[in-house]
N, C-alpha and C positions, 0 to 999 in steps of 0.2 A: 505494499500499500504506500502510495507517494504522501509523505508527511507534510510536504509543503503546500499542500492544497486541501480544501474541505470536500467533503462529498455530502453536502447538504440536499437531501432528498424533496423536502416540501417545495423549495424553490422550483425544482424541475416539474413537479407537479403545477405549479402556477405556470410556468411557462408554458405548459401543455395548454393549458386553459385560454391563455392568450393566443396560442397558436390557432386553437379551434375556432376562437372567436374571430380571427382574421380571416379564416377561411369561410365562414359563414358570411362576414361582412363583404368579402369579395364576391361571393356568389350572388348577394343581393345588390351589387353595383357600387358600393361603398369602398371603392379603391383606396383613397387616401387614408381613411379611418382604418381600412384593413392592413395598410402598411404601417401605421403608427402601431398597431396591435402587434404585428409580426416583429417590429423592432423591439418592442417592449418585451417579447416573448424571448428573443434572442439575448436581449440585455440581462434579463433575469437568469436565463439559462447558464450565461458564462459567468455571471456575478455568483452563482451557487458554488463555484469554486474557490471563494475567496472570503466566504462568510465564516464568522466566528460564532459559534453556539453559545448562547448566554443563558438559556432557560428551557425546561421541558425536554431534557436529553431523554432521547428513547421514545418519545411520543411523536404522534404525526404532527403535532402542533408546537414544535420547537421552535424558539426563537432565536433570532441572530442579531449581530452587530455588523456593521459594514467591514470591519478588519482593517489591517493597516495598508493593504494594497489599494482598496477601493476609497479610503479616506486620502491617501496621497494622490490619487487621480482628481478628487474635488469634482469640479464641474464637467471635467473630461470624461467622468465615468458612465456617461451616456452614450459616449462615442464607441460603436461596436469595434472598429478596428483597434482603438487604443486598448480597450477591454482584453479583446482576444489576444492581443500582443502580451499581455501579463500573465497568460497560461504558459506552464510549461511547454517547451516545444512538443514532446511526445503527446500530450493531452492534445494540444490545439492542433495537431496533425491527425490525430483520430476523430476529431469533431469536425473540422473544416479542411476541405482540399484547397489547392492554390487559387482556383477559380472563386470558391466561397470567400477566401481571404481577400481576393481583389474585389469582390462585390461589397464586403463588410467595409473596405476602405471608402469605395465610390459612394455607397450609401450609409456610411456610418453615423451619419447626423440625422437620419430619417426620424427619430422619436422626438428630437427637438425642431427640427426644421419643418416638420408636416402637421405636429399637432394643433399649432394656432394658425390655421389657413389665412384667417383675416388679418395677420400682421404684414406689415410692408414688405418685409423681408423673406417671407414665407416661401418654402420652395414650390413650385408649380409642377404638377404631373406627379405620379406615382407609379410603381412597378409591383409586380408579385414576386419579385426575385428573393425577397427577405423572407416571404411567408414559404417559400420553396426551400430555401436554405434551412429555416426552422424546421419544417416537416422532415429534413434528412438528419438535422443535428440532435433532436431531442431523442431518437431511437438509440444513437450512437452515444448519448451521454447516459441513458438508461443501461447501455452495456457496459460503460465504463464503471458506473455504480455496482452493476453485478459482479463485475471482476474484481471489485475491492470489497466484496461480502456484504452488500447492502441487505438489510433486513426488512427495509421498508415495505410496507405491503402494496404501496402504490408502484413502486419499482418492479416488485416480483409480478405483478398483474398487469404490467404496461400492454402487453400483447392483446390481452381480453378487453382492456379499456379502449385501446386503439380500434380494435375490431367492432366494437359496439360503437363508437364514434363513426366509423366508416358506414355501418349499417344505417345509421341515423342521417349522416350529412354526404355520403358519398365515398367512393373507394380512393379518391385522390388523397384523402386524408392520411 
């Protein structure tokens, strides 16, 4: 088990929820809001490796602190490429291929640049690429958790959770 990172399971589950919501929003034509949710999904997913558990150890509702790496990033802790760059190389490369990492850089500010569309400097246009990356990254993170002996019920039941979501929302999930 790599001791330099955390294996916080609850945030992975939360990342899944934002991913599913991005899928539903995109299917209803809300592309910009879908991309914000996909970006938030990826942000939470990456941050799950840096969190420091503060209470509720061993429960499904453990609580976490940002930890030193996220605190050091400050306001840049929303940039997907900067977050991913903080991961150990072996973990980052298990989660994201080179093309994904390039897209995280290109669309790394999606959460902050798209969420307030009415602001003067808001980004115009949106893409489904972050949703697609999240859809591939979440199962990879689940696999990493399992390889590190996660006993979290959600991690262990992920395939049935994903299958249930696919039956409800479509096989692309």
